[in-house]
C-alpha positions, 0 to 999 in steps of 0.5 A: 274490357280495359284494365282497372287501376286497382290501387286508385280504385282502392284509394277512392273506396277508402275515402268514400268508406271513411266518409259514408261507411259504404260497403265494398259490394255497394261501392262496386255496384255503384261504379259498375264493377264486378264485385267477384273480380274486384273483391280481390283488390277492393278490401274493406278490411283495409278501410277498417284498419285505416279507421282504427289506426286513425281513431287510436292515434287521435285517442293517444294524442288526447290522452298524452295531452291530458297527462301533460296538463295534469302533471303541471305543478302550478296549482294557482292556474288550475281553473284557467288551465281547465277552462283553456283545455276544455275550450281547445280540446278536440271532441272525443271520437265516438266509439265504433257501434260494432265494437263491444265495450271493454271486450277488445273485440269488434262486432264480428268477434275479431280482436281490435287493433292493439289488443294485447290478448290477441297474441296466441289467442285463436279468437272467436271460433265461429265469427260472423261471415263476411260473405253475402247470401248465395255467394259462390266463392267457397265453391268456385275459387280463383285457382286459375285466375292467379295464373291468367290475369284476364278478368274479362275472360273469366267474367265472359265464361262464368255462365258458359256450359257445354252447349256454348262449346258446341255452338262455338265449334260449329261456328268454327267449322262454318268459318273453315268452310268459307275459307276453303271456298275462297281458297278454291276460287283463288286456285281457279284464278291463279296462274303461277305454279308456286302460288297454286302449290301454296294454295293447295297447302292451305287447302289441305290444312283447312280440310284437316282443321275442318275434320278436327272440328267435325270430330270435336262436334261429334265428341260434344254431342256424345257427351251431351247425350251421355249427360242426358242419359245419366240424368235419367238413369241416375234416379232409376239406378238409385231406385233399383238399388233400394229395391234390391236391398229390400228384396234381399232383406225380405229373403233373409227374413223369410229364410230365418222364419222357415228355419225357426219353424222347421227346427223341431219338425220330425220327418221319416228321414230325420228318424232314420238318421237319428237311429243310425247316429245312435248305433255303437258303430254309427251304422258302419258294417262290422268286419 
């Protein structure tokens, strides 16, 4: 996949966003771009900041013009000035429907541009999330993407798992086997001693690579088998743990019950022990 000119795409998105209000995700879907990869470069906040800056510039220009017209000393031309000002004045820009009036915040609870209260203010502690439903960005971050600038590779392996690794390793083993077959044919047809030595060296390295691939296949197979056993044993271990805890609680309750019931029971042995303990010498033989 060819690399994209993100700066040019960002400029196109800003233009279409200002004209139609299209979202970044819709714009990426219309262009056939992967939104999860493009969202690092196509930023809707930049478009919103540009619109707010343009809106504030137009509003300030209109306010300065009105202030200059009100400061004129000639009262005789008030009616003409008012008429000309109404005719030449630019129409007021409608406020953003998402902005709450006289609050200094937008629809998501964030401070608007130029708000003086934003300094030192934490803002809305629970702003409206910008993530779509079932978005996995919070769970799958781009920790490796900043070290490897290859969006096509990340898109290709996004849905891969260990079974794909097993298939790929088996394919590599077959490729090495075909290479070994070709090397053996070249050995049979070779007449030069130096060439045969070089081919033997290649054959030895191919056999070593095949052994590594076979060992890798065995390792992946053992891992997959262990994962399958874990999927079966995990619920069983949980049930066994709960069963052991229940049996322990039952045994403690039965022990406490038997202890309470036999507390006041007198047996012949307990009577003998009481008599011995009641003696002055505690049952010891006098010297």
